[in-house]
C-alpha positions in Angstrom: -12.9 21.2 9.4 -16.6 20.5 8.8 -17.3 17.1 7.2 -19.6 17.1 4.2 -19.2 13.4 3.4 -22.0 11.6 1.7 -21.7 8.3 -0.2 -24.1 9.5 -2.9 -25.0 13.1 -4.0 -26.4 15.1 -6.9 -25.0 18.5 -7.8 -24.9 21.2 -10.5 -21.3 21.9 -11.4 -19.5 24.1 -13.8 -17.5 22.5 -16.5 -14.0 24.0 -16.7 -13.6 23.4 -20.4 -16.7 25.5 -21.6 -18.0 27.1 -18.3 -21.4 25.4 -18.9 -23.4 23.9 -16.0 -23.9 20.2 -15.9 -25.8 17.8 -13.6 -23.6 15.2 -11.9 -24.6 12.2 -9.9 -22.0 10.9 -7.4 -21.9 7.3 -6.1 -19.5 5.1 -4.2 -18.0 8.1 -2.5 -15.5 7.5 0.2 -12.7 9.4 2.0 -9.6 9.3 -0.1 -7.2 11.6 1.9 -7.4 14.3 4.5 -5.3 17.3 5.4 -5.3 20.5 7.5 -7.1 22.6 4.8 -9.1 20.1 2.8 -10.6 16.6 2.5 -10.4 14.5 -0.7 -13.0 11.9 -1.7 -13.0 9.4 -4.5 -16.0 7.9 -6.3 -17.9 7.7 -9.5 -19.6 10.6 -11.3 -22.3 10.2 -14.0 -23.2 13.1 -16.3 -26.6 13.9 -18.0 -25.4 11.8 -21.0 -25.0 8.8 -18.7 -21.2 8.9 -19.1 -19.5 7.5 -16.0 -16.0 8.3 -14.8 -13.8 7.8 -11.8 -13.1 11.1 -10.0 -11.8 12.6 -6.9 -13.3 15.7 -5.1 -11.3 18.1 -3.1 -13.5 20.0 -0.6 -12.2 23.2 0.9 -13.7 26.0 3.0 -12.5 29.3 1.5 -12.0 32.1 4.1 -11.0 34.9 1.7 -10.4 35.7 -2.0 -6.9 34.4 -1.7 -8.3 30.9 -1.0 -9.9 30.9 -4.5 -6.5 31.4 -6.2 -6.1 27.7 -6.7 -9.2 27.7 -9.0 -7.8 30.5 -11.1 -4.4 28.7 -11.4 -6.1 25.5 -12.5 -8.2 27.4 -15.0 -5.1 28.9 -16.5 -3.3 25.6 -16.7 -6.4 23.9 -18.2 -6.3 26.2 -21.2 -3.4 24.2 -22.5 -3.7 20.7 -21.2 -0.5 18.8 -20.2 -0.4 15.1 -19.4 1.9 15.7 -16.4 -0.4 18.2 -14.7 -3.6 17.1 -13.0 -6.7 18.3 -14.8 -9.6 20.0 -13.1 -12.9 18.9 -14.6 -15.6 20.6 -12.7 -16.2 22.8 -9.7 -19.2 23.7 -7.6 -20.1 25.3 -4.2 -22.5 24.4 -1.5 -23.6 26.5 1.5 -23.5 24.9 5.0 -25.0 27.2 7.5 -22.9 30.4 7.4 -20.0 28.8 5.4 -19.5 27.9 1.8 -17.8 24.6 0.7 -15.9 24.8 -2.5 -15.6 21.4 -4.3 -13.1 20.8 -7.1 -13.5 17.6 -9.2 -10.4 16.1 -10.7 -9.5 13.1 -12.9 -8.8 10.0 -10.8 -5.3 8.7 -10.4 -5.0 5.7 -8.0 -1.8 6.6 -6.1 0.6 9.4 -5.2 4.4 8.9 -5.5 4.8 8.7 -1.7 2.3 5.8 -1.5 4.0 4.0 -4.5 7.4 4.3 -2.9 6.1 3.0 0.4 4.1 0.1 -1.0 6.8 -1.0 -3.4 9.3 -1.1 -0.5 12.3 -1.1 -2.7 14.8 1.2 -4.2 13.8 2.5 -7.7 16.0 1.4 -10.5 17.7 4.1 -12.6 15.2 3.8 -15.5 12.3 4.5 -13.2 14.1 7.5 -11.6 14.7 8.9 -15.1 11.1 8.4 -16.3 9.6 9.9 -13.1 12.1 12.8 -13.1 11.6 13.6 -16.8 7.8 13.8 -16.3 8.3 16.0 -13.2 10.4 18.5 -15.0 8.2 18.5 -18.1 5.2 19.3 -15.9 7.1 22.0 -14.1 8.2 23.6 -17.4 4.5 23.7 -18.4 3.6 25.4 -15.1 6.3 28.0 -15.4 5.1 29.1 -18.8 2.1 30.5 -17.0 4.3 32.2 -14.4 3.0 29.9 -11.7 5.2 28.6 -8.8 3.8 25.5 -7.2 5.6 26.0 -3.8 4.9 22.5 -2.4 6.4 19.9 -4.7 6.8 16.6 -2.7 5.9 12.9 -3.3 2.5 13.3 -1.7 1.5 15.9 -4.3 2.7 13.9 -7.3 0.0 11.5 -8.6 1.4 8.3 -10.0 -0.1 5.4 -12.0 2.1 2.4 -11.5 0.6 0.5 -14.4 1.3 3.2 -17.0 4.2 5.0 -15.3 2.3 8.3 -15.8 3.0 11.1 -13.3 1.0 14.2 -12.7 1.7 17.3 -10.5 -1.3 18.0 -8.3 -2.4 20.1 -5.3 -2.0 23.8 -6.2 -3.4 25.0 -2.9 0.0 26.7 -2.0 0.7 28.0 -5.5 1.1 31.6 -6.5 1.2 33.6 -9.7 4.7 35.1 -9.9 6.1 38.5 -10.8 9.5 40.0 -10.4 8.7 41.7 -7.0 6.7 38.8 -5.4 8.0 38.1 -1.9 8.6 34.5 -1.0 7.4 33.8 2.5 9.6 31.3 4.4 6.7 29.2 5.6 5.7 28.0 2.1 6.9 24.6 0.9 7.0 21.6 3.1 10.0 21.8 5.4 12.0 18.9 4.1 11.6 20.0 0.5 12.3 23.7 1.2 15.0 25.4 -0.9 17.9 26.9 1.2 17.0 30.5 0.4 13.6 30.0 2.2 15.1 28.6 5.4 15.6 31.9 7.2 12.5 32.9 9.1 11.8 36.0 7.0 10.4 36.8 3.7 12.6 37.5 0.7 12.3 38.5 -2.9 13.7 35.7 -5.1 13.4 34.0 -8.4 10.4 31.6 -8.3 11.9 29.4 -10.9 15.1 28.9 -9.0 13.1 28.2 -5.8 11.0 25.5 -7.5 13.9 23.9 -9.3 15.7 23.4 -6.0 12.6 21.6 -4.6 12.6 19.4 -7.7 16.3 18.6 -7.2 15.7 17.7 -3.5 12.9 15.4 -4.7 15.1 13.7 -7.3 17.7 13.0 -4.6 15.1 11.3 -2.5 14.0 9.1 -5.4 17.5 8.2 -6.5 18.4 7.4 -2.9 22.1 8.6 -3.1 21.4 12.1 -1.8 23.3 13.8 -4.7 21.9 15.7 -7.6 23.7 17.3 -10.5 22.2 20.6 -11.6 22.4 21.9 -15.1 25.5 24.0 -14.3 27.3 20.9 -13.0 27.0 21.7 -9.3 26.1 19.0 -6.8 23.8 19.3 -3.9 
């Protein structure tokens, strides 16, 4: 993936709340995380009104219109803000030779759940598990109201503020807008959080809500550490 890293920069971005253009000055930019399809940078953004805020920028290189679906999903979710879903603040594009880099600017959260669990190096107590799980399902309920299936719920995609205990669902790069006939490809969802019905190496038509809830249940088992989860109908996994 081409590297568009600069410690300082100045851009014209579109504000997601009102679609107006705004000048942003970036400083203290540094690589925050990297993946197969995007790089994420953290830093400070200053607006025309001299307001400063800590932000993260996700930079991707769209290859087709399907690559822009994440922006449409985040726009839909942003119409009705929810504290347990990450908020997209601005977006902008820059051309690099023959390719276009799409940059998405999000609110800053210091850790993801995977980092928190690794750094704390301890088993979470039952109160922490309940608080984290409750926020996870509240965020998922909000997402489902827009007929959106995240398709990659895992600790690395859950932002977490250890000081406040606030959790936010993030990274909608694998998400889809669901309908009754939408096929679920088996390669979606990280393998160890993949619901059983997606394990066969073929596409199937299934209920997106059921698929996502099973991923959440798998994640709750990881957090609780006992490998057992009770579903709403009383069944155990």
